[in-house]
C-alpha positions as CSV (number, residue, x, y, z in Angstrom):
1,M,0.0,0.0,0.0
2,L,2.9,2.4,0.8
3,A,4.5,1.7,-2.5
4,R,1.3,2.5,-4.4
5,H,0.7,5.7,-2.4
6,T,4.3,6.8,-3.0
7,A,4.2,6.1,-6.7
8,D,0.8,7.9,-7.1
9,H,1.9,11.0,-5.2
10,R,5.3,11.1,-6.8
11,K,3.8,11.6,-10.3
12,L,2.0,14.7,-9.0
13,L,4.6,16.1,-6.7
14,Q,7.4,15.9,-9.4
15,R,5.5,18.4,-11.6
16,V,6.8,21.4,-9.7
17,M,10.2,22.2,-8.4
18,L,10.9,25.2,-6.1
19,Q,14.5,25.9,-5.2
20,L,15.2,29.1,-3.3
21,R,18.8,30.3,-3.0
22,D,20.3,29.3,0.4
23,E,24.0,29.3,1.1
24,H,23.5,27.5,4.4
25,R,21.2,24.7,3.3
26,K,23.2,21.8,4.6
27,E,23.6,23.1,8.1
28,K,20.0,24.0,8.5
29,S,18.6,20.8,7.0
30,A,20.4,18.9,9.8
31,L,18.1,20.7,12.3
32,S,14.6,19.6,13.2
33,T,11.7,21.6,11.8
34,P,10.8,23.0,15.3
35,E,14.5,24.2,15.6
36,R,14.4,25.8,12.2
37,L,11.1,27.5,13.0
38,E,12.6,28.9,16.2
39,L,15.5,30.4,14.2
40,V,13.1,32.0,11.8
41,K,11.1,33.5,14.7
42,R,14.4,35.0,15.8
43,G,14.9,36.6,12.4
44,D,17.0,34.0,10.7
45,D,16.4,33.5,7.0
46,D,15.7,29.9,5.9
47,P,14.6,29.5,2.3
48,G,14.8,25.7,2.6
49,L,12.1,25.8,5.3
50,V,9.9,27.8,2.9
51,E,10.5,25.1,0.3
52,L,9.6,22.4,2.8
53,Y,6.3,24.1,3.7
54,F,5.5,24.7,0.1
55,Q,5.9,21.0,-0.7
56,F,4.1,19.9,2.5
57,G,1.1,22.1,1.5
58,R,1.1,20.5,-2.0
59,Y,1.2,17.0,-0.5
60,L,-1.8,17.8,1.8
61,L,-3.8,19.2,-1.1
62,I,-3.0,16.2,-3.3
63,A,-3.9,13.8,-0.5
64,S,-7.2,15.6,0.2
65,S,-8.5,16.4,-3.3
66,R,-8.5,13.3,-5.5
67,S,-10.7,12.4,-8.5
68,G,-14.1,11.1,-7.4
69,S,-13.9,12.8,-4.0
70,L,-15.0,16.1,-2.6
71,P,-12.7,19.1,-3.1
72,A,-10.5,20.0,-0.1
73,N,-12.1,23.4,0.3
74,L,-15.7,22.4,-0.4
75,Q,-16.3,25.5,-2.5
76,G,-19.2,25.1,-4.9
77,I,-20.7,22.2,-3.1
78,K,-24.4,22.4,-2.7
79,L,-25.8,20.4,0.1
């Protein structure tokens, strides 16, 4: 089931690539997401974290809006 899920999502996720310039990508990617968020709250710049959230949002939208199901935002649905 995991392999089917991965293959299905990979087709859609690979359509878009976002790469923001970040000189310190390797050092920051070794940190956990909460650690990276804390650094951003303190004013640090982390374009890699922006990329991560962009891709996570895309994943959630793909997972929640599939053919044959209701749209994720329910706009236009008449009950």
